[in-house]
N, C-alpha and C positions, 0 to 999 in steps of 0.2 A: 569099975563093973555096971554089966548089963543084964536083963532079962531077956530086952529083945534087942536086935541089929537092925535095921531098914539101910537096906541095899539100896541106893539110888541115886548111879550113875549111867552115864554113854557105854553103851555094849564093849567098844573099843578100849576101854577102862581097865573092864570090871581083874583081866589077872593080873593085873598091878595093884589091886583093893587087894582080889587074896592073896599073892604071894607077900602083903602086908599082916590081914589079918588072920591065914588059916592059923598061927599059932597061939593069939591067943583070946581066941573064942575055946570062950570054957559047954563041956558038950551038954548043961543046959540049956544051954542061948538058943530061942529059939530067932531064926534069920526072916526077914521079911525080904524078898527081892522084889523092886520095881524092872529091874531091867529086862530090855524087851528086847527077842532075837534073843534069848540067852538060856536053854533049856533048862530046871528045876534039877533034871539026877546031874547035869554035869557038872550043877555051880555043885550040888550035893560032890559027887564025884572029888573035884577037884580043891573043896573045903577039908575035906576027907570028915562031913559030920551029914550028918542024917535028917534034924530040927526046920528046914527048910520049909514055908511057906510061900507059893504064888500065886499070885491073884490072874484069872483068870475074864479075859475081859467078851462078850457079848453087844455085837449088835443089835437093837432094836426095833421094829419095821418100822416102823415109821421115821425111821432115821433114815432106812433102804430108800426109803418111798421115797423124802427127802421133804419131807410134809417134818411139822415144829412139831413136839412134846409140848408145847406151854399154845392155850388155843392164845391166838393172836387180839379173841374179845373179848373173853372177860378177865374180870378184871384182876388184880395180885392177890388179892383175900379173896374167890374163893378159889380158887388155885393152889391159895396153902390149903 
């Protein structure tokens, strides 16, 4: 028995996992999906479950400009 289920599988495996867990997940269990490329609404529909969290990721502008987030000339103590 658990309060949170973490889904961490490759997108092409998710349908097999859904078939296996659909009837085992209780209504108050939170599902945290880390499956990339698989929309949470589709997951909710296939699992017949509404308590689903899926993180969204955003790239930092510094990464887009190919700049480091960690200044190379600073020592680790000043960064932390």
